[in-house]
C-alpha positions as a printed NumPy array, in Angstrom:
array([[ -0.018,   0.082,  -0.054],
       [  1.44 ,   3.455,  -0.943],
       [  1.937,   5.388,   2.115],
       [  1.567,   8.604,   0.194],
       [ -1.862,   7.8  ,  -1.124],
       [ -4.604,  10.394,  -0.776],
       [ -6.845,  10.063,   2.314],
       [ -9.461,  12.29 ,   4.   ],
       [ -9.075,  13.414,   7.513],
       [-11.879,  15.432,   9.182],
       [-11.063,  17.568,  12.092],
       [-13.787,  19.071,  14.525],
       [-12.212,  21.423,  17.026],
       [-14.408,  22.103,  20.12 ],
       [-12.78 ,  24.751,  22.136],
       [-14.519,  24.973,  25.544],
       [-15.066,  28.753,  25.552],
       [-18.034,  30.959,  25.656],
       [-17.437,  32.538,  22.138],
       [-16.11 ,  29.623,  20.171],
       [-16.356,  30.945,  16.608],
       [-13.187,  33.224,  16.834],
       [-11.266,  30.31 ,  18.207],
       [-12.512,  27.946,  15.519],
       [-11.731,  30.475,  12.884],
       [ -8.027,  30.371,  13.97 ],
       [ -8.033,  26.545,  13.644],
       [ -9.422,  26.98 ,  10.247],
       [ -6.892,  29.566,   9.265],
       [ -4.04 ,  27.088,  10.282],
       [ -5.606,  24.509,   7.916],
       [ -5.893,  27.031,   5.156],
       [ -2.292,  28.121,   5.585],
       [ -0.922,  24.504,   5.444],
       [ -1.659,  24.356,   1.742],
       [ -3.648,  21.088,   1.866],
       [ -6.913,  20.66 ,  -0.018],
       [ -9.827,  21.197,   2.44 ],
       [-13.441,  21.993,   2.753],
       [-15.206,  23.717,   5.776],
       [-18.531,  21.922,   6.512],
       [-21.04 ,  22.915,   9.108],
       [-19.718,  20.712,  11.748],
       [-16.099,  19.856,  10.796],
       [-13.355,  20.542,   8.318],
       [-12.405,  17.802,   5.721],
       [ -8.915,  17.644,   4.416],
       [ -7.32 ,  15.654,   1.7  ],
       [ -3.867,  14.463,   1.126],
       [ -1.214,  12.085,   2.678],
       [ -2.138,  10.849,   6.027],
       [  1.047,  11.832,   7.922],
       [  0.823,  15.396,   6.711],
       [ -2.91 ,  15.656,   7.478],
       [ -2.338,  14.415,  11.081],
       [  0.318,  17.136,  11.531],
       [ -2.173,  19.767,  10.212],
       [ -4.897,  18.417,  12.551],
       [ -2.503,  18.781,  15.46 ],
       [ -1.668,  22.279,  14.507],
       [ -5.324,  23.25 ,  14.258],
       [ -5.85 ,  21.772,  17.767],
       [ -2.977,  23.809,  19.157],
       [ -4.089,  26.927,  17.439],
       [ -7.259,  26.896,  19.753],
       [ -4.947,  27.244,  22.697],
       [ -3.068,  29.971,  21.128],
       [ -6.369,  31.749,  20.412],
       [ -7.112,  31.688,  24.217],
       [ -8.942,  28.393,  24.967],
       [ -8.078,  26.706,  28.295],
       [ -9.741,  23.41 ,  27.164],
       [-10.197,  21.947,  23.741],
       [-11.668,  18.656,  22.579],
       [-10.668,  17.699,  19.003],
       [-12.265,  14.924,  17.139],
       [-10.401,  13.451,  14.061],
       [-11.747,  10.921,  11.65 ],
       [ -9.825,   9.217,   8.853],
       [-11.293,   7.941,   5.648],
       [ -8.914,   5.738,   3.835],
       [ -8.859,   3.112,   1.087],
       [ -5.976,   0.845,  -0.157],
       [ -5.961,   2.769,  -3.449],
       [ -6.485,   6.205,  -1.849],
       [ -9.817,   8.187,  -1.609],
       [-10.849,  11.844,  -2.288],
       [-13.48 ,  14.194,  -1.136],
       [-14.855,  14.345,  -4.701],
       [-15.431,  10.574,  -4.819],
       [-17.473,  10.88 ,  -1.623],
       [-19.661,  13.859,  -2.413],
       [-19.307,  14.73 ,  -6.072],
       [-22.565,  13.264,  -7.048],
       [-24.339,  15.461,  -4.475],
       [-22.897,  18.677,  -6.064],
       [-24.394,  18.224,  -9.391],
       [-27.205,  20.693, -10.171],
       [-30.651,  19.45 ,  -9.479]])
């Protein structure tokens, strides 16, 4: 199996603060600045690329919440993988077609 295959990793940061959106915005900013392909969704951000790289980006997004002032953060990470790789488009492309 190719260790550089494309996988999907979703990251949901849950800063335990009263006004969470500015903190979440900082986490998304870290993901955006990483250069990986990503999509912000209503409840999580989904990234696409090599697994090791995406895990590092997820860790950086988690840490960004502390840098933005959170004292506690819960981060949920999901990995979508296949032996031949997988993409965001494979999963949701058919739903993006005009109806």
